[in-house]
C-alpha positions, 0 to 999 in steps of 0.5 A: 500500500502507498502513503499519499500526501494529498493537497487540496485545491484553491477552494480549500479542504472541502468535503469532496477532497475528503471524500476522494481521500477516503476512497483511497483509504478504503483501498488500504492506502494511508492518505494525509490531507494537510489543510493549507487554509486553516479550515477556510473553504470558498464557494468559488474559484474566484473567492479561493484565488482572492484568498491565495493572493492575499495570503501569498501564493508562495507562502501557501505553497511553502506551507504545503512543502512544510507539511511533508517534513514530518513524514518519511520520504517515500510518498506519493505526492498528489495535488488537486489544481492549486495543490499541484504546486506543492505536490509537483515541487516535492515530487521533483525536489525531495529525494525518495518520492514514489510517484506523483498524481497531478490533477487539474494542473501541471507546472512546467518542470523548469519551475523547480530548477531540476529535471523530473527525477528518473524512476518517479512515475507521474499521472496527469489528469485534466479535462480537455475543454477546461480553460484553466487546464488549457494553460497547463496543457503544454507543460503536461504534454512536455512532462508526459513526453520527457519523464520515463514513466508518465501518463497524461489523461484527458477527459471530455468536458470543460469542468475544472474541479471535476473530482470534487463531489461537493462542487458543481463541477463534479463529473461522476463518470470522469471521477470513476475513471480517474479513480480507477486509473489512480488505483492502478497507479498506486498499486504499481508504486 
């Protein structure tokens, strides 16, 4: 079984993020869900982004990085949209990563000053018509083409946070398929 460090999206540690973590826990995985927003959740992406701007994007990402300090190095780092910033940074820069799950976002590998580490598998998931993921799609394609064990999955539709059952963007069919792929991934690391 894998140990997963799952970072929430910009709307916070919502019930839908907790439900996703619980789905993985039911499979026997250990899943940590640090709350980078100290209990705050937001009703929209715009409200969440307003909070991130006010609190400081880099400060919140570093809070996410710090959440890994008390955990062993052999983690699967998982991020949902905003949470990808911490998950990807740790997967790229912290030795011992077992894998990365990047959902709804992907950062250019050059952002963290080091190439993607050899032997660290990664899955990237996004909606093909999602205006936010469209900005990240070139980085996702680049990572998928250059990492030794990378998969890029595009789902039909335009919802951004389609994995969060507590939000209006939830897509049950796409979520089931993503969860099946994530389960396969976690079983292999």
